[in-house]
C-alpha positions as CSV (number, residue, x, y, z in Angstrom):
1,M,-41.2,-13.6,-64.7
2,C,-38.0,-11.9,-64.6
3,R,-35.3,-14.4,-65.9
4,I,-31.8,-13.0,-64.7
5,C,-29.5,-13.4,-67.5
6,T,-25.5,-14.1,-67.1
7,L,-24.7,-13.0,-70.7
8,P,-21.6,-10.7,-71.0
9,M,-23.0,-7.0,-71.4
10,P,-22.8,-4.7,-74.5
11,A,-21.0,-1.4,-74.3
12,A,-24.4,1.2,-75.5
13,P,-27.7,0.1,-74.0
14,A,-30.7,1.7,-75.4
15,T,-32.9,3.7,-73.3
16,A,-36.9,4.5,-73.5
17,H,-39.3,6.4,-71.3
18,L,-42.7,5.3,-70.4
19,Y,-45.0,7.2,-68.6
20,S,-47.3,5.4,-65.8
21,P,-49.6,6.3,-63.0
22,I,-46.7,6.4,-60.4
23,G,-44.5,8.5,-62.7
24,L,-42.0,8.4,-65.6
25,L,-40.2,5.3,-66.0
26,A,-36.7,5.0,-67.8
27,L,-36.0,1.5,-69.1
28,T,-32.5,0.5,-70.4
29,G,-31.4,-2.3,-72.1
30,S,-29.9,-4.2,-75.0
31,D,-30.0,-7.4,-76.9
32,A,-28.9,-9.2,-74.0
33,G,-32.1,-8.1,-71.9
34,L,-33.6,-5.5,-69.8
35,H,-30.9,-3.3,-67.6
36,A,-32.9,-1.3,-65.5
37,V,-36.4,0.1,-64.8
38,R,-36.0,3.2,-62.6
39,F,-38.4,6.3,-62.0
40,L,-37.5,9.6,-62.9
41,E,-38.1,13.0,-61.4
42,G,-36.9,16.4,-61.6
43,P,-34.2,17.4,-64.2
44,D,-34.1,13.7,-65.4
45,A,-37.5,13.6,-66.4
46,A,-38.2,13.4,-70.2
47,A,-40.9,13.0,-72.7
48,P,-42.1,9.2,-72.9
49,T,-41.0,7.7,-76.1
50,A,-43.5,7.1,-78.6
51,P,-44.0,3.2,-79.3
52,A,-42.5,3.4,-82.7
53,D,-39.5,5.1,-81.8
54,V,-38.5,2.5,-78.9
55,A,-35.4,0.5,-79.7
56,A,-36.2,-3.1,-80.7
57,C,-34.6,-4.6,-77.5
58,L,-36.7,-2.6,-75.6
59,R,-39.9,-2.9,-77.1
60,P,-41.1,-6.1,-75.4
61,A,-40.3,-4.3,-71.7
62,H,-41.8,-1.0,-73.1
63,A,-45.2,-2.9,-74.4
64,Q,-45.3,-5.4,-71.4
65,L,-45.2,-2.5,-68.7
66,A,-47.4,-0.5,-70.6
67,A,-50.1,-3.4,-70.8
68,Y,-49.2,-4.1,-67.1
69,F,-50.3,-0.4,-66.3
70,A,-53.1,-0.8,-68.3
71,G,-54.3,-3.7,-66.3
72,E,-53.9,-6.2,-69.2
73,L,-51.0,-8.0,-67.9
74,R,-50.2,-9.5,-64.4
75,D,-47.0,-11.5,-65.3
76,F,-44.1,-10.3,-67.1
77,D,-42.1,-12.6,-69.4
78,L,-38.8,-10.9,-70.1
79,V,-35.2,-11.7,-69.7
80,C,-33.4,-9.2,-67.3
81,A,-29.8,-8.4,-67.6
82,P,-28.9,-6.2,-64.7
83,L,-25.5,-4.4,-65.1
84,T,-24.7,-4.1,-61.6
85,G,-25.3,-6.7,-58.7
86,T,-23.6,-9.3,-56.7
87,A,-24.1,-13.0,-57.5
88,F,-25.9,-13.2,-54.0
89,Q,-27.9,-9.8,-55.2
90,R,-28.9,-11.5,-58.5
91,Q,-30.0,-14.5,-56.7
92,V,-32.4,-12.4,-54.6
93,W,-33.5,-10.4,-57.7
94,G,-34.4,-13.9,-59.6
95,A,-36.3,-14.9,-56.5
96,L,-38.5,-11.8,-56.5
97,A,-40.4,-13.4,-59.7
98,G,-41.8,-16.1,-57.5
99,I,-43.9,-13.5,-55.7
100,G,-46.9,-13.7,-57.5
101,H,-49.1,-10.6,-58.3
102,G,-51.3,-9.7,-56.0
103,R,-49.1,-11.8,-53.2
104,T,-46.4,-10.3,-50.9
105,A,-43.4,-11.7,-49.2
106,S,-41.6,-11.1,-46.3
107,Y,-37.7,-10.5,-46.5
108,L,-37.9,-13.8,-44.1
109,E,-39.7,-15.8,-46.5
110,V,-37.3,-14.6,-49.5
111,A,-34.4,-15.6,-47.4
112,K,-35.8,-18.9,-46.4
113,L,-36.6,-19.6,-50.1
114,L,-32.7,-18.9,-50.6
115,G,-32.0,-21.7,-48.2
116,N,-30.6,-19.2,-45.7
117,P,-33.1,-17.9,-43.4
118,G,-30.1,-15.9,-41.5
119,A,-29.7,-13.8,-44.3
120,V,-32.9,-11.4,-43.7
121,R,-30.9,-8.0,-43.7
122,A,-28.8,-9.0,-46.9
123,V,-32.0,-9.8,-48.5
124,G,-33.3,-6.5,-47.6
125,A,-30.0,-4.7,-48.7
126,A,-30.2,-6.6,-52.2
127,N,-33.7,-5.9,-52.7
128,G,-33.2,-2.1,-52.2
129,Q,-30.4,-2.2,-54.8
130,N,-33.0,-4.0,-57.5
131,P,-32.1,-1.9,-60.6
132,I,-35.4,-3.5,-62.3
133,A,-38.4,-1.9,-60.4
134,I,-41.7,-3.4,-61.1
135,V,-40.5,-6.4,-63.4
136,C,-38.5,-7.9,-60.6
137,P,-41.1,-7.2,-58.1
138,C,-39.3,-5.8,-55.0
139,H,-42.5,-3.7,-54.1
140,R,-43.9,-7.2,-53.3
141,V,-41.6,-7.4,-50.1
142,I,-42.7,-6.3,-46.9
143,G,-41.8,-6.5,-43.1
144,A,-42.7,-9.9,-41.4
145,N,-45.3,-8.1,-39.3
146,G,-46.9,-7.3,-42.6
147,S,-45.7,-3.4,-42.5
148,L,-44.6,-1.5,-45.5
149,T,-40.9,-0.9,-45.3
150,G,-38.4,0.9,-47.7
151,Y,-38.7,1.1,-51.5
152,A,-36.4,2.4,-53.7
153,G,-38.9,4.4,-55.7
154,G,-40.8,5.7,-52.4
155,L,-43.4,4.3,-50.1
156,V,-46.4,6.1,-51.8
157,R,-45.5,4.1,-55.1
158,K,-45.0,0.7,-53.1
159,R,-48.5,1.4,-51.6
160,W,-49.9,2.3,-55.2
161,L,-48.4,-0.5,-56.6
162,L,-49.6,-3.1,-54.1
163,A,-53.0,-1.6,-53.8
164,F,-53.0,-1.9,-58.0
165,E,-52.1,-5.6,-57.8
166,Q,-54.9,-6.6,-55.3
167,P,-57.8,-8.4,-56.9
168,A,-60.9,-6.1,-57.2
169,Q,-63.0,-6.3,-53.9
170,G,-66.8,-6.3,-53.4
171,G,-70.0,-8.2,-54.7
172,L,-70.8,-11.6,-54.5
173,F,-68.2,-13.0,-56.8
174,G,-65.5,-10.2,-56.3
């Protein structure tokens, strides 16, 4: 679960890099919590940070993301403290934590969960501005017709994440 923090933010957050099957991730955070998880590409790419070199404030996020990609963790238990976002955006990002591993929800379902079914487009816009990819699972939000819609990390990554989270299929007890 990604719990959105409302504490004042520090001036100098720490950063760590983690390699994942869908590319290099940059994690930013402080003692207030995890500020961002973003995809790095091209000239922004850096070497992954060795676990021993990860700042103490980022160790839980680094370890949990590594366990997630190893298939050992389904639910995150982190305090998320985004440095950006309106009150509405933060409300949407907090609601994303309610979309369980292996599940999806439509933008309309998220809007209804927030008590505002008319805010479908606003939910979509807030979802697209989520700074904490994967942990606040914006990749689990899809179109009302089941179609994959935009994802800041790209549709290839969204498709991969959704397939990765699906329960194993096959066999009598699969």
